[in-house]
LONUDO-78355 format. One record per residue (C-alpha): residue number from 1; residue in three letters; chain; z, y, x. Coordinates in Angstrom, 2 decimals. Layout:
% residues N
(NUM, "ala", "A", (Z, Y, X))
...
% end
This chain:
% residues 139
(1, "met", "A", (0.00, 0.00, 0.00))
(2, "lys", "A", (-1.18, 3.20, 1.69))
(3, "asp", "A", (-0.01, 5.69, -0.92))
(4, "thr", "A", (3.25, 7.53, -0.29))
(5, "ile", "A", (6.08, 6.19, -2.39))
(6, "cys", "A", (9.11, 8.01, -3.78))
(7, "lys", "A", (12.40, 6.28, -4.45))
(8, "val", "A", (13.62, 6.69, -8.01))
(9, "glu", "A", (16.61, 5.61, -10.04))
(10, "leu", "A", (17.18, 5.03, -13.72))
(11, "cys", "A", (18.38, 8.36, -15.05))
(12, "lys", "A", (18.68, 7.73, -18.77))
(13, "ile", "A", (17.69, 5.61, -21.72))
(14, "val", "A", (16.66, 7.33, -24.94))
(15, "ile", "A", (17.06, 5.16, -28.03))
(16, "asn", "A", (15.00, 5.85, -31.14))
(17, "lys", "A", (16.35, 3.58, -33.89))
(18, "ser", "A", (13.35, 4.21, -36.13))
(19, "ser", "A", (10.78, 3.09, -33.55))
(20, "asp", "A", (9.76, -0.04, -31.68))
(21, "ile", "A", (9.21, 2.08, -28.57))
(22, "gln", "A", (12.18, 3.28, -26.55))
(23, "thr", "A", (12.16, 5.59, -23.54))
(24, "ile", "A", (13.54, 5.27, -20.05))
(25, "val", "A", (13.58, 8.13, -17.58))
(26, "leu", "A", (13.39, 7.60, -13.84))
(27, "lys", "A", (14.29, 10.44, -11.47))
(28, "glu", "A", (13.44, 10.92, -7.82))
(29, "thr", "A", (16.48, 10.32, -5.63))
(30, "lys", "A", (15.40, 13.12, -3.27))
(31, "gly", "A", (13.64, 15.45, -5.65))
(32, "lys", "A", (13.50, 16.84, -9.14))
(33, "arg", "A", (10.54, 15.04, -10.67))
(34, "thr", "A", (11.06, 12.55, -13.45))
(35, "leu", "A", (8.95, 9.79, -14.91))
(36, "thr", "A", (9.26, 8.92, -18.59))
(37, "ile", "A", (8.12, 5.45, -19.66))
(38, "gly", "A", (7.95, 4.04, -23.17))
(39, "ile", "A", (9.15, 0.43, -23.38))
(40, "gly", "A", (9.81, -2.13, -26.09))
(41, "asn", "A", (13.13, -2.97, -27.69))
(42, "pro", "A", (13.58, -6.34, -25.90))
(43, "glu", "A", (13.09, -4.73, -22.49))
(44, "val", "A", (15.42, -1.81, -23.21))
(45, "asn", "A", (18.02, -4.31, -24.41))
(46, "ala", "A", (17.65, -6.29, -21.17))
(47, "ile", "A", (18.17, -3.10, -19.16))
(48, "lys", "A", (21.17, -2.03, -21.28))
(49, "leu", "A", (22.80, -5.48, -20.93))
(50, "glu", "A", (22.55, -5.26, -17.13))
(51, "ile", "A", (23.90, -1.70, -17.00))
(52, "ala", "A", (26.85, -2.75, -19.17))
(53, "lys", "A", (27.28, -5.96, -17.10))
(54, "ile", "A", (27.20, -8.03, -20.29))
(55, "arg", "A", (26.35, -11.67, -19.59))
(56, "pro", "A", (24.88, -13.62, -22.51))
(57, "gln", "A", (25.90, -17.29, -22.81))
(58, "arg", "A", (22.37, -18.36, -21.83))
(59, "pro", "A", (20.23, -16.56, -19.23))
(60, "met", "A", (17.79, -14.00, -20.54))
(61, "thr", "A", (14.26, -13.97, -19.09))
(62, "his", "A", (15.08, -11.46, -16.33))
(63, "asp", "A", (18.24, -13.37, -15.38))
(64, "leu", "A", (16.22, -16.58, -15.26))
(65, "leu", "A", (13.58, -14.98, -13.03))
(66, "lys", "A", (16.32, -13.77, -10.68))
(67, "lys", "A", (17.77, -17.29, -10.50))
(68, "val", "A", (14.34, -18.81, -9.79))
(69, "ile", "A", (13.69, -16.33, -6.98))
(70, "glu", "A", (17.12, -17.04, -5.49))
(71, "ala", "A", (16.60, -20.82, -5.84))
(72, "phe", "A", (13.66, -20.50, -3.45))
(73, "asp", "A", (15.78, -18.49, -1.00))
(74, "ala", "A", (13.62, -15.46, -1.69))
(75, "thr", "A", (14.64, -11.90, -2.51))
(76, "val", "A", (13.18, -9.01, -4.46))
(77, "glu", "A", (12.45, -6.50, -1.72))
(78, "lys", "A", (11.41, -3.66, -4.03))
(79, "ile", "A", (9.38, -2.75, -7.05))
(80, "ile", "A", (6.70, -0.08, -7.09))
(81, "ile", "A", (5.22, 1.58, -10.13))
(82, "asp", "A", (1.79, 2.04, -8.64))
(83, "lys", "A", (-0.71, 2.86, -11.37))
(84, "phe", "A", (-1.08, 4.95, -14.52))
(85, "gln", "A", (-4.29, 4.13, -16.30))
(86, "phe", "A", (-5.28, 4.59, -19.95))
(87, "ser", "A", (-1.74, 5.80, -20.78))
(88, "thr", "A", (-0.25, 2.58, -19.38))
(89, "phe", "A", (1.96, 2.18, -16.31))
(90, "his", "A", (1.56, -0.78, -13.94))
(91, "ala", "A", (4.00, -2.10, -11.38))
(92, "lys", "A", (4.31, -4.63, -8.61))
(93, "ile", "A", (7.32, -6.75, -7.69))
(94, "phe", "A", (7.54, -7.46, -3.96))
(95, "val", "A", (9.18, -10.83, -3.39))
(96, "lys", "A", (10.20, -11.56, 0.19))
(97, "leu", "A", (9.88, -15.27, 0.95))
(98, "asp", "A", (10.87, -15.02, 4.61))
(99, "ser", "A", (10.57, -12.53, 7.48))
(100, "lys", "A", (6.77, -12.84, 7.54))
(101, "asn", "A", (5.80, -13.47, 3.93))
(102, "ile", "A", (5.99, -10.98, 1.09))
(103, "lys", "A", (4.19, -11.64, -2.18))
(104, "gln", "A", (3.12, -8.92, -4.61))
(105, "ile", "A", (3.33, -9.81, -8.29))
(106, "asp", "A", (1.77, -7.64, -10.99))
(107, "ala", "A", (4.27, -6.81, -13.73))
(108, "arg", "A", (5.12, -4.36, -16.44))
(109, "pro", "A", (7.39, -1.55, -15.22))
(110, "ser", "A", (10.01, -2.39, -17.84))
(111, "asp", "A", (10.30, -6.00, -16.65))
(112, "ser", "A", (10.25, -4.87, -13.04))
(113, "ile", "A", (13.06, -2.38, -13.62))
(114, "ala", "A", (15.16, -4.96, -15.49))
(115, "leu", "A", (14.73, -7.34, -12.54))
(116, "ala", "A", (15.39, -4.64, -9.94))
(117, "leu", "A", (18.66, -3.72, -11.62))
(118, "arg", "A", (19.75, -7.37, -11.58))
(119, "thr", "A", (18.82, -7.86, -7.93))
(120, "lys", "A", (19.97, -4.41, -6.82))
(121, "ser", "A", (16.50, -3.78, -5.43))
(122, "pro", "A", (15.06, -0.31, -4.90))
(123, "ile", "A", (12.60, 1.16, -7.39))
(124, "tyr", "A", (9.70, 3.30, -6.18))
(125, "val", "A", (6.85, 5.25, -7.76))
(126, "thr", "A", (3.71, 6.20, -5.89))
(127, "glu", "A", (3.09, 9.87, -5.28))
(128, "glu", "A", (-0.28, 9.43, -6.99))
(129, "val", "A", (1.38, 8.23, -10.22))
(130, "leu", "A", (3.98, 11.01, -10.15))
(131, "asn", "A", (1.28, 13.64, -9.62))
(132, "lys", "A", (-0.99, 12.19, -12.30))
(133, "val", "A", (1.82, 12.03, -14.86))
(134, "gln", "A", (3.02, 15.57, -14.05))
(135, "lys", "A", (-0.54, 16.86, -14.69))
(136, "phe", "A", (-0.80, 14.71, -17.82))
(137, "glu", "A", (2.50, 16.01, -19.24))
(138, "val", "A", (1.72, 19.65, -18.40))
(139, "gly", "A", (-1.90, 19.55, -19.61))
% end
């Protein structure tokens, strides 16, 4: 990935009880820009459960994925939200298999963020996406 990346953190979750789309806001850790992403109810619930440290009796999908990654002695190195196309965000999960092998997995940002929170992995957004969204929101 040659594009500059900016580290972000989950800033807030906005719940709209009358909609199937919820909103999460990511904020640059060393800046003022934010990124607002609409996500579904199941994904926002997965994120809220992790923030509240609530553990369901059976693993949820993101918990299961974390356990599978750990079972292979791999780690989530980072996630990067790397594309904004046709009003849709795209992300990649970087799974480190060993010191020489890192695999990139395409994923939805909401799933990537839910996994990153569970694995305490950093979340990044490319400069290109931040710039494109800032222009999109202003224009």
